C-alpha positions as CSV (number, residue, x, y, z in Angstrom):
1,X,0.4,-0.4,0.2
2,X,1.5,3.7,-0.9
3,X,2.2,5.9,1.4
4,X,0.7,9.1,0.9
5,X,1.9,11.0,4.3
6,X,-1.2,12.3,5.5
7,X,-1.1,12.5,8.6
8,X,2.9,15.1,8.1
9,X,0.9,17.0,5.3
10,X,-1.7,17.5,8.0
11,X,0.2,18.7,10.5
12,X,2.3,21.2,7.8
13,X,-1.1,22.7,6.5
14,X,-2.5,23.4,10.1
15,X,1.1,24.7,11.3
16,X,0.7,27.5,8.5
17,X,-2.8,27.8,9.4
18,X,-2.2,28.9,13.0
19,X,0.0,31.6,12.4
20,X,-0.9,34.5,10.4
21,X,2.4,35.2,8.9
22,X,2.1,31.9,7.1
23,X,-1.8,32.2,6.2
24,X,-0.9,33.1,2.6
25,X,1.6,30.3,2.4
26,X,0.8,27.5,-0.1
27,X,-0.8,24.4,0.9
28,X,1.4,21.0,1.4
29,X,-1.3,19.2,-1.2
30,X,2.0,16.4,-1.5
31,X,5.2,15.3,-0.5
32,X,8.3,16.1,-2.5
33,X,7.9,20.3,-4.3
34,X,4.7,20.8,-2.7
35,X,5.3,20.6,0.9
36,X,8.7,21.4,0.3
37,X,7.3,24.9,-1.1
38,X,4.7,25.3,1.8
39,X,7.8,24.8,4.6
40,X,9.9,27.3,2.3
41,X,7.3,29.7,2.7
42,X,6.5,29.3,6.4
43,X,10.4,29.6,7.2
44,X,10.2,33.2,5.3
45,X,7.3,34.4,6.7
46,X,7.6,33.1,10.1
47,X,10.7,34.6,12.4
48,X,12.5,32.1,14.7
49,X,10.6,29.2,12.8
50,X,11.4,25.4,14.8
51,X,10.4,22.2,14.2
52,X,8.9,22.3,17.8
53,X,6.0,24.5,15.6
54,X,5.2,21.4,13.3
55,X,5.5,19.3,16.3
56,X,2.8,20.9,18.1
57,X,0.6,20.2,15.5
58,X,1.3,16.8,14.9
59,X,4.1,16.0,13.3
60,X,5.6,14.2,16.4
61,X,4.9,10.4,18.2
62,X,2.0,9.3,19.8
63,X,3.3,8.9,22.7
64,X,4.4,12.9,22.5
65,X,1.4,14.5,21.0
66,X,-1.5,12.1,22.6
67,X,0.1,10.6,25.5
68,X,-0.7,6.9,26.2
69,X,-4.0,7.2,24.3
70,X,-5.1,6.7,20.7
71,X,-5.3,10.3,18.7
72,X,-8.9,9.4,18.0
73,X,-10.1,9.5,21.6
74,X,-8.9,12.8,22.3
75,X,-10.5,13.9,18.6
76,X,-6.9,14.5,17.1
77,X,-6.0,13.8,13.9
78,X,-3.4,10.7,14.0
79,X,0.1,12.1,14.6
80,X,2.9,11.5,12.0
81,X,5.0,8.7,14.0
82,X,1.9,6.7,15.3
83,X,4.2,3.6,15.5
84,X,3.5,-0.3,14.9
85,X,-0.8,0.8,15.3
86,X,-1.7,4.3,15.5
87,X,-5.1,2.8,16.5
88,X,-3.8,1.1,19.9
89,X,-2.1,4.6,21.0
90,X,0.8,3.9,22.9
91,X,1.1,1.2,25.3
92,X,3.6,0.9,27.7
93,X,3.6,-2.7,29.1
94,X,5.7,-3.8,32.0
95,X,7.8,-6.5,32.6
96,X,9.3,-7.6,35.2
97,X,13.0,-7.6,33.6
98,X,14.7,-5.0,35.4
99,X,17.9,-6.7,36.2
100,X,20.4,-6.5,38.9
101,X,23.4,-8.7,39.1
102,X,25.5,-8.4,42.7
103,X,28.6,-10.5,43.0
104,X,32.0,-9.6,44.7
105,X,34.9,-11.2,47.2
106,X,35.2,-10.3,50.7
107,X,38.2,-10.7,52.8
108,X,38.1,-9.7,56.6
109,X,40.5,-9.9,59.3
110,X,39.7,-9.6,63.1
111,X,42.4,-9.9,66.0
112,X,42.2,-9.1,69.6
113,X,45.8,-9.1,71.2
114,X,46.9,-10.2,74.9
115,X,47.1,-7.9,78.0
116,X,49.7,-4.1,77.6
117,X,50.2,-5.1,73.7
118,X,52.1,-1.2,74.0
119,X,53.0,1.5,76.0
120,X,49.9,3.2,78.0
121,X,47.5,0.6,76.2
122,X,45.7,-2.4,77.8
123,X,44.4,-4.3,75.2
124,X,43.9,-3.6,71.3
125,X,40.8,-5.2,69.1
126,X,41.6,-4.9,65.5
127,X,39.0,-5.3,62.4
128,X,40.7,-4.7,58.8
129,X,38.0,-5.7,55.4
130,X,38.4,-5.6,52.2
131,X,35.4,-5.7,49.5
132,X,36.0,-6.0,45.7
133,X,33.0,-6.2,43.9
134,X,30.6,-5.5,40.8
135,X,27.3,-3.9,41.2
136,X,25.4,-4.2,37.8
137,X,22.2,-3.8,36.7
138,X,20.1,-2.6,33.2
139,X,18.0,0.2,34.9
140,X,19.9,4.2,35.5
141,X,19.1,7.3,36.5
142,X,20.7,10.6,35.7
143,X,21.6,11.8,39.2
144,X,23.3,8.6,39.8
145,X,21.0,6.3,42.1
146,X,21.2,3.4,40.6
147,X,17.3,3.2,40.2
148,X,14.0,2.7,41.9
149,X,12.9,-0.1,40.8
150,X,10.0,0.3,42.8
151,X,9.5,3.4,40.3
152,X,8.8,0.8,37.4
153,X,11.5,2.2,35.0
154,X,11.0,2.6,31.2
155,X,13.7,0.5,28.9
156,X,16.6,2.7,27.7
157,X,15.2,1.7,24.5
158,X,12.1,0.6,23.3
159,X,13.7,-1.6,19.7
160,X,15.8,-3.2,22.1
161,X,13.6,-3.1,25.6
162,X,15.7,-6.8,27.4
163,X,19.1,-6.5,25.3
164,X,22.0,-3.7,25.2
165,X,21.9,-1.8,28.0
166,X,23.7,-3.5,31.0
167,X,26.2,-1.7,32.9
168,X,27.5,-0.6,36.8
169,X,24.7,0.7,39.1
170,X,25.0,3.8,40.2
171,X,25.2,2.6,43.8
172,X,28.4,0.1,42.7
173,X,31.7,1.0,44.6
174,X,34.2,-1.3,43.3
175,X,36.4,-1.3,46.0
176,X,35.8,-0.6,49.5
177,X,38.7,-0.6,52.5
178,X,37.4,-0.3,55.8
179,X,39.9,-0.2,59.1
180,X,38.3,-0.8,63.0
181,X,40.3,-0.4,65.4
182,X,39.5,-0.3,69.5
183,X,41.9,0.7,71.7
184,X,42.0,0.5,75.6
185,X,43.6,2.9,77.2
186,X,44.7,3.7,80.6
187,X,42.5,5.1,83.3
188,X,39.2,3.2,81.6
189,X,39.4,5.3,78.4
190,X,38.5,3.7,75.2
191,X,39.4,4.9,71.6
192,X,37.5,3.4,68.7
193,X,38.6,4.2,65.2
194,X,36.6,4.2,61.8
195,X,38.3,4.4,58.7
196,X,36.5,4.1,55.5
197,X,37.5,4.1,51.5
198,X,35.7,3.1,48.8
199,X,36.1,4.0,45.2
200,X,34.1,6.0,42.9
201,X,30.6,5.7,42.1
202,X,29.1,5.2,38.3
203,X,27.6,7.6,36.7
204,X,25.2,7.1,32.7
205,X,25.7,10.2,30.6
206,X,22.9,11.6,28.4
207,X,21.7,13.4,24.9
208,X,20.3,16.7,26.5
209,X,17.0,18.0,26.1
210,X,15.3,21.2,24.8
211,X,14.5,23.4,27.7
212,X,15.2,20.3,30.1
213,X,12.7,18.4,28.1
214,X,8.6,18.3,27.3
215,X,8.9,20.9,24.4
216,X,7.0,19.0,21.2
217,X,9.7,17.9,18.4
218,X,12.4,16.3,20.8
219,X,12.2,12.7,18.7
220,X,14.0,15.4,16.5
221,X,16.3,16.7,18.5
222,X,17.8,13.7,21.3
223,X,16.0,10.2,20.0
224,X,19.4,9.1,18.2
225,X,18.3,5.3,18.0
226,X,14.7,6.5,16.5
227,X,12.8,4.1,19.0
228,X,11.1,7.4,20.6
229,X,12.4,7.8,23.7
230,X,14.4,10.8,24.0
231,X,17.3,12.1,25.8
232,X,19.2,9.3,25.2
233,X,22.2,7.7,26.2
234,X,25.6,9.4,25.0
235,X,27.1,7.2,21.9
236,X,29.8,5.2,22.8
237,X,28.7,4.7,26.4
238,X,26.6,2.1,28.5
239,X,24.8,2.5,31.4
240,X,27.3,3.5,34.8
241,X,30.4,3.7,31.8
242,X,30.9,7.5,33.0
243,X,31.0,7.7,36.3
244,X,34.6,6.4,36.9
245,X,35.4,8.9,34.6
246,X,38.7,10.3,33.6
247,X,38.8,14.1,32.1
248,X,40.6,12.5,28.9
249,X,38.0,10.1,28.2
250,X,34.6,12.0,28.8
251,X,36.5,14.9,26.5
252,X,36.9,11.9,23.8
253,X,33.5,11.0,24.0
254,X,32.1,14.1,24.0
255,X,34.5,14.7,20.8
256,X,33.2,11.6,19.0
257,X,29.9,12.4,19.3
258,X,29.8,16.0,18.3
259,X,32.1,14.8,15.1
260,X,29.6,12.0,14.3
261,X,26.1,13.4,15.5
262,X,25.7,17.3,16.5
263,X,24.1,19.1,13.9
264,X,23.1,16.0,12.1
265,X,19.3,14.6,11.1
266,X,18.1,12.0,13.9
267,X,16.2,9.1,12.5
268,X,13.4,11.0,13.1
269,X,14.3,13.7,10.9
270,X,16.1,11.1,8.2
271,X,12.6,9.7,8.1
272,X,10.9,13.0,6.8
273,X,13.7,14.2,4.6
274,X,14.2,10.8,3.1
275,X,10.0,11.2,2.3
276,X,10.8,14.4,0.6
277,X,8.5,15.7,3.3
278,X,11.1,18.6,4.3
279,X,14.6,19.0,2.7
280,X,17.5,18.9,5.1
281,X,18.7,22.2,5.2
282,X,14.9,23.1,5.5
283,X,15.0,20.7,8.5
284,X,18.1,21.8,9.7
285,X,17.0,25.4,9.5
286,X,14.2,24.2,12.1
287,X,16.5,23.1,14.9
288,X,15.8,19.4,14.1
289,X,19.0,17.8,14.8
290,X,21.0,16.9,17.4
291,X,22.5,19.2,19.6
292,X,26.2,20.2,20.3
293,X,27.3,19.1,23.2
294,X,29.5,21.9,25.4
295,X,33.0,20.3,26.1
296,X,35.2,20.3,29.7
297,X,35.9,23.2,31.5
298,X,38.8,24.2,32.8
299,X,39.9,22.3,35.8
300,X,37.3,19.3,35.1
301,X,35.9,18.2,37.8
302,X,36.8,13.9,38.1
303,X,35.0,11.6,40.4
304,X,36.7,10.8,43.7
305,X,37.3,8.3,46.5
306,X,35.4,8.2,49.0
307,X,37.4,8.7,52.2
308,X,36.6,9.3,56.2
309,X,37.8,8.6,59.3
310,X,36.1,9.0,62.7
311,X,37.2,8.8,66.2
312,X,35.1,8.2,69.6
313,X,36.1,8.6,73.0
314,X,34.6,7.1,76.0
315,X,35.2,6.5,79.7
316,X,32.9,4.6,81.9
317,X,31.8,5.0,85.3
318,X,30.1,2.9,87.6
319,X,27.3,4.5,89.5
320,X,26.0,2.2,92.6
321,X,25.3,-1.5,91.7
322,X,23.1,-1.1,88.7
323,X,24.0,2.4,86.9
324,X,26.7,3.1,84.4
325,X,27.3,6.7,82.6
326,X,29.7,6.6,80.0
327,X,30.2,10.5,78.9
328,X,31.6,10.2,75.0
329,X,32.5,12.1,72.6
330,X,33.0,11.5,68.5
331,X,34.5,13.1,65.9
332,X,33.6,12.5,62.5
333,X,35.6,12.9,59.5
334,X,38.2,14.2,61.4
335,X,40.8,15.1,59.2
336,X,37.4,17.3,57.1
337,X,38.6,15.9,54.0
338,X,36.5,16.7,51.0
339,X,34.0,13.9,49.4
340,X,31.7,14.6,46.7
341,X,29.3,12.6,44.6
342,X,27.6,10.5,47.2
343,X,24.8,8.1,46.2
344,X,21.8,10.0,44.1
345,X,23.6,13.4,44.6
346,X,26.2,12.9,41.8
347,X,27.0,15.7,39.3
348,X,23.9,15.3,36.8
349,X,25.1,12.8,33.7
350,X,22.5,15.0,31.5
351,X,25.0,16.8,29.5
352,X,23.3,20.2,29.2
353,X,26.4,22.7,30.5
354,X,24.5,23.4,33.6
355,X,27.5,25.2,35.5
356,X,28.3,23.2,38.4
357,X,26.3,20.4,38.2
358,X,26.4,18.8,35.3
359,X,29.1,16.5,34.4
360,X,30.4,18.3,31.2
361,X,30.3,21.8,33.4
362,X,31.7,21.0,36.6
363,X,35.0,22.3,37.7
364,X,36.8,21.0,40.5
365,X,36.3,22.6,43.9
366,X,37.7,25.9,44.4
367,X,38.2,26.2,40.8
368,X,35.7,28.6,39.3
369,X,36.4,27.9,35.3
370,X,36.2,30.4,32.5
371,X,33.1,32.0,32.9
372,X,32.9,35.4,34.4
373,X,29.0,35.3,34.7
374,X,28.9,31.3,36.4
375,X,30.8,29.5,38.7
376,X,31.5,26.0,37.6
377,X,32.8,24.9,40.8
378,X,30.9,21.6,41.3
379,X,28.1,21.3,43.6
380,X,27.4,17.7,44.5
381,X,29.9,18.1,47.7
382,X,28.7,15.6,50.2
383,X,27.0,17.6,53.3
384,X,25.5,17.0,56.9
385,X,22.1,15.0,56.0
386,X,19.0,15.0,58.2
387,X,20.9,13.5,60.8
388,X,23.8,14.0,63.1
389,X,25.9,11.4,60.9
390,X,26.5,11.2,57.3
391,X,29.3,9.3,55.6
392,X,31.7,11.6,54.3
393,X,30.6,14.7,55.4
394,X,32.2,17.5,56.5
395,X,33.7,17.5,60.2
396,X,31.1,17.3,63.1
397,X,31.8,16.9,66.5
398,X,29.3,15.4,69.0
399,X,28.7,15.1,72.4
400,X,27.0,12.4,74.4
401,X,26.2,10.6,77.5
402,X,25.4,6.8,77.8
403,X,23.5,5.7,80.4
404,X,23.1,2.0,81.3
405,X,20.5,0.4,84.3
């Protein structure tokens, strides 16, 4: 059956009619010269003409134009990209296909000394552990939280919902080292320490959407695979592949993307050009192309290891036969090490160049970058949480008394 591209022609004609400046333009009666003449007239008549203008009139996916419903139910004409069966609409089916796999090896040593192992130390209890692990998944979130399975995440690619996208979870720390000695000192004092080192968390990188998303016609800008989902994973990356990033690797990925994709038509745009509805120059003039991704700033931020050392000093006192008082002093993150990129609070993987918060426009702490208008110093430092203790937060001191009776 021959395709007459009626939904596309309707969208072009409705766009012309929606703007008084283009009301006198010729109608698009067929693909080729007729439709391209109508689009050329619109471009000449309307300042700031955009592919969004056409998308709002149906030149878009059914999911974007009509939501989960068939367009006929909403009294709208059929969208240009209606999917396999336009009469059904967008039918998202959830399957128990969200997968995760944790593998690891844990080594631990625990030892207790004899009496008086060293000067002024009556007893020493020592524990050391090391974990080498991989936590992998097919779900990801731009903030590196690892995905929330209770929220029923959609597939990264509708063309391959069960295949291809498998990588490090946003909660994966490959290496973790913990040291926990406890010293029983003279005069009844007890000093405990917890030292923790952990490798950086992974992060996934995404093509930015116009104005952060929700703008009509996004399939012509950030749907690089042609599956209908927008804000795709950055090409040549996978889930979790850019969190443990180095500046050299990230800069190379951005450069490859800008050379191969930026300023070029997406599969949806190529379909319009192939059909002769629009010419390639017309689509480019309307902004129907993949965006250019900004390069890294000076002193670009890199993933850092989590490191912290906490001390706890206590002295128990017996008060009568049944009451025991134990005043204590705790210092968390004794050396006030700056930690960045905690779980769910990493730099954004959406490569939109937001100063200080996006993966491609954040500088190391203390550096504001080259811009005099916006400081790009990274904003993902781990800060105190809702309680008195948050792993990796700036130094905190706690005084307490424990009463046992």
